[in-house]
C-alpha positions in Angstrom: 14.4 -7.4 -16.3 12.4 -8.6 -19.3 14.5 -7.6 -22.4 11.5 -8.2 -24.7 9.7 -5.2 -23.4 8.8 -2.5 -25.9 11.7 -0.1 -26.3 9.3 2.8 -26.9 7.7 2.1 -23.6 11.0 1.8 -21.7 12.4 5.1 -23.2 9.1 6.9 -22.5 9.2 5.8 -18.9 12.7 7.2 -18.3 12.0 10.7 -19.6 11.5 13.5 -17.1 7.9 14.4 -16.5 8.5 17.9 -17.8 9.5 16.4 -21.1 6.4 14.2 -21.6 2.7 14.8 -21.1 1.8 11.2 -20.9 1.4 9.5 -17.6 1.5 5.8 -16.8 -0.8 4.3 -14.2 -2.8 1.3 -13.0 -6.2 1.9 -11.4 -7.9 -0.8 -9.2 -11.7 -0.4 -8.9 -11.1 -0.8 -5.2 -8.1 -1.2 -3.0 -9.7 -2.7 0.2 -12.1 -5.6 -0.1 -13.7 -8.2 2.1 -15.7 -11.4 1.8 -14.9 -15.0 1.1 -14.2 -14.7 -2.6 -13.4 -11.1 -3.5 -12.7 -10.0 -7.1 -11.4 -6.7 -8.4 -11.1 -5.2 -11.8 -7.9 -3.2 -12.7 -7.4 -0.7 -15.6 -4.0 0.1 -17.0 -3.3 3.0 -19.3 -1.1 5.8 -20.5 -2.9 9.2 -20.8 -2.5 12.9 -20.6 -5.0 13.2 -17.7 -4.5 10.8 -14.9 -7.2 8.1 -14.6 -8.8 9.1 -17.8 -8.5 6.9 -20.9 -7.4 9.0 -23.9 -4.1 7.8 -25.3 -3.1 4.1 -25.3 -3.2 1.0 -23.2 -0.5 -0.1 -20.8 -0.1 -3.7 -22.0 -0.6 -6.5 -19.6 2.7 -8.0 -20.7 4.5 -5.2 -18.9 2.7 -5.9 -15.6 2.9 -8.6 -13.0 0.9 -9.5 -9.8 2.5 -10.4 -6.5 0.4 -12.3 -4.0 0.4 -11.8 -0.2 2.9 -14.7 0.2 5.2 -13.2 -2.4 4.4 -15.7 -5.2 3.2 -14.6 -8.6 -0.5 -14.1 -9.2 -2.6 -14.4 -12.3 -4.3 -11.7 -14.3 -7.7 -13.0 -15.5 -10.1 -11.9 -18.3 -7.4 -9.7 -19.8 -8.7 -7.4 -22.5 -6.7 -4.8 -24.4 -8.7 -2.0 -26.0 -7.8 1.1 -28.0 -7.1 3.2 -24.9 -6.8 0.9 -21.9 -6.0 -2.7 -20.7 -8.4 -4.3 -18.3 -8.0 -7.4 -16.2 -9.5 -9.1 -13.1 -7.9 -10.4 -10.0 -9.4 -13.1 -7.9 -8.1 -12.4 -4.4 -7.9 -16.0 -3.2 -5.6 -15.2 -0.3 -6.1 -12.8 2.6 -3.7 -10.0 2.7 -2.1 -7.4 0.4 -1.5 -7.9 -3.3 0.7 -5.7 -5.6 0.3 -4.9 -9.2 3.8 -4.1 -10.5 5.7 -2.9 -13.5 9.5 -3.0 -13.1 11.8 -2.0 -15.9 15.5 -1.1 -16.0 18.4 -1.0 -18.4 21.4 0.7 -19.9 21.4 3.4 -22.6 24.3 4.9 -24.5 25.1 7.7 -26.9 28.3 8.7 -28.6 29.8 10.3 -31.8 31.6 8.8 -34.7 34.8 10.3 -36.0 32.7 12.2 -38.6 30.6 13.7 -35.9 27.6 11.5 -36.5 25.5 10.9 -33.3 24.8 7.3 -32.4 22.4 5.8 -29.9 21.9 2.4 -28.3 19.4 0.9 -28.1 18.3 2.2 -31.5 14.8 3.2 -32.3 12.7 0.1 -32.4 15.5 -2.1 -31.1 14.8 -4.7 -28.5 18.0 -5.2 -26.4 19.1 -8.7 -25.5 21.6 -9.8 -22.8 25.1 -9.0 -24.1 24.1 -6.4 -26.7 25.7 -3.6 -24.8 29.1 -5.2 -25.0 28.6 -6.1 -28.7 27.1 -2.8 -30.0 28.6 0.0 -27.9 32.2 0.8 -28.7 34.2 1.2 -25.5 36.5 4.0 -26.8 33.8 6.0 -28.7 34.0 9.7 -28.9 31.9 11.5 -26.2 30.5 8.2 -24.9 27.8 8.6 -22.3 26.2 5.6 -20.6 23.3 5.8 -18.3 21.2 3.4 -16.3 17.5 4.0 -15.9 15.0 2.2 -13.7 11.2 2.6 -13.4 8.8 1.1 -11.0 5.0 1.4 -11.1 2.9 0.0 -8.2 -0.6 -0.3 -6.9 -1.7 -2.2 -3.8 -4.9 -4.1 -3.1 -5.9 -5.8 0.2 -8.3 -8.6 0.9 -9.2 -8.6 4.6 -6.4 -7.4 6.9 -3.3 -5.7 5.3 0.0 -7.5 5.2 3.5 -6.3 4.5 5.3 -9.0 2.4 4.8 -7.2 -0.9 6.0 -3.9 0.6 9.6 -5.2 1.0 12.2 -3.1 -0.9 14.1 -4.8 -3.6 17.0 -2.3 -3.2 17.0 -1.7 -6.9 16.0 1.5 -8.5 13.8 4.2 -6.9 11.4 2.8 -4.2 9.1 4.1 -1.6 8.4 3.1 2.0 5.3 4.5 3.8 4.9 5.0 7.6 1.3 3.8 7.1 0.3 0.8 5.0 -0.7 2.1 1.6 -4.1 0.5 1.9 -4.7 2.2 5.3 -4.6 5.9 4.3 -7.2 8.3 5.6 -7.9 12.0 5.5 -6.8 13.9 8.5 -4.0 11.4 9.1 -0.6 12.7 7.7 1.8 10.1 6.3 5.5 10.0 6.1 6.9 8.7 2.8 10.6 7.7 2.5 12.4 7.2 -0.8 15.3 4.9 -1.5 17.6 4.8 -4.5 19.3 1.4 -4.9 18.5 0.7 -1.2 19.8 4.0 0.2 17.6 6.7 1.7 18.0 9.6 -0.7 17.8 13.3 -0.4 16.6 15.4 -3.3 14.0 13.1 -4.8 11.3 15.2 -6.5 7.8 14.0 -5.8 4.6 15.1 -7.5 1.2 14.0 -6.1 -2.0 14.7 -8.1 -5.6 14.0 -6.9 -8.1 12.3 -9.1 -10.4 14.4 -11.3 -7.9 16.8 -12.8 -9.8 16.7 -16.1 -12.6 18.6 -14.4 -10.5 21.3 -12.7 -8.9 24.5 -13.8 -5.6 23.4 -12.2 -3.9 20.1 -11.4 -3.9 20.9 -7.6 -0.6 19.0 -7.4 1.6 18.7 -4.4 5.2 19.1 -5.3 7.7 18.0 -2.6 11.4 17.2 -2.3 12.8 14.6 0.1 15.0 15.7 3.0 18.4 14.3 4.1 16.7 11.2 5.3 14.8 10.7 2.0 11.5 11.7 3.6 8.5 13.9 2.9 5.4 14.5 4.9 2.0 14.4 3.1 -1.4 15.6 4.3 -4.3 14.4 2.2 -6.6 17.3 1.4 -9.6 15.0 0.7 -10.6 11.4 0.2 -10.1 9.9 -3.2 -7.5 8.4 -5.5 -4.1 10.0 -6.0 -1.3 9.5 -8.6 2.2 9.8 -7.2 5.4 10.2 -9.3 8.9 10.5 -7.9 12.1 11.1 -9.8 15.8 11.1 -9.0 19.1 11.2 -10.9 22.8 11.4 -10.1 26.3 10.3 -11.2 26.7 7.5 -8.6 26.2 4.8 -11.2 27.8 1.4 -11.4 30.1 0.8 -14.4 29.8 0.9 -17.3 27.1 3.6 -16.6 28.3 7.0 -15.5 24.9 8.3 -14.5 21.7 6.8 -13.1 18.1 7.8 -12.9 15.0 6.4 -11.1 11.3 6.9 -11.5 8.7 5.6 -9.1 4.9 5.7 -9.8 2.1 4.7 -7.5 -1.7 4.8 -7.3 -3.0 5.4 -3.8 -6.5 5.6 -2.4 -7.3 7.8 0.6 -10.5 7.0 2.5 -12.6 9.3 4.6 -11.9 9.1 8.3 
């Protein structure tokens, strides 16, 4: 975890979707490329409408690139504008790349003897290792400690798809697809399975929204909940790009947290059969 991440971003990412209108996403110009020296441009933003730039940029500092061999890739020609961040990737290796944002951490709230509410991290505070033990009183009145984790992913393949970047980290909320995420087609249903801290999890709430919502009267969202094996089945109504967000929370947290929550966000491209 990078403790120097913006606290405002971390807190926004952990709020339930119903409590915030803004959505986080990364959008590759293409997800499947060929040729000897392919390049792809990626946009990253936070907006009200998915894949439409109208709020603020998702900073490149929050993102990383994983190459097909698992090593770290480089974002080139990075530019941050008023409403979006843009960067290029030179896909020098054959296989599947991943653009990733991975954020997690503890939060606490309690009351003083006078009934004043306290929160950690405080507004604008950037937590550092050891701050929780220093700043949160262990015997505070009505102390509540939670652990939140957020992952955002997009996949880009040069040549034939590979699986190295699809391996689960067993931390936070993660997704495993029965079909490679760069091999999705209309007319071919896919099974998606969700894991919380490495365990297949029932009750994960998933929302999938197709591109173009700004030009529709309704979001046309698919709202699904995982079964006892952590699975949902998805049928793509048409080709195009989709934004997926999954959320889960329970009380099975590791001390000192008493509750945990996970959010998983992905951009997927479905091609015509």
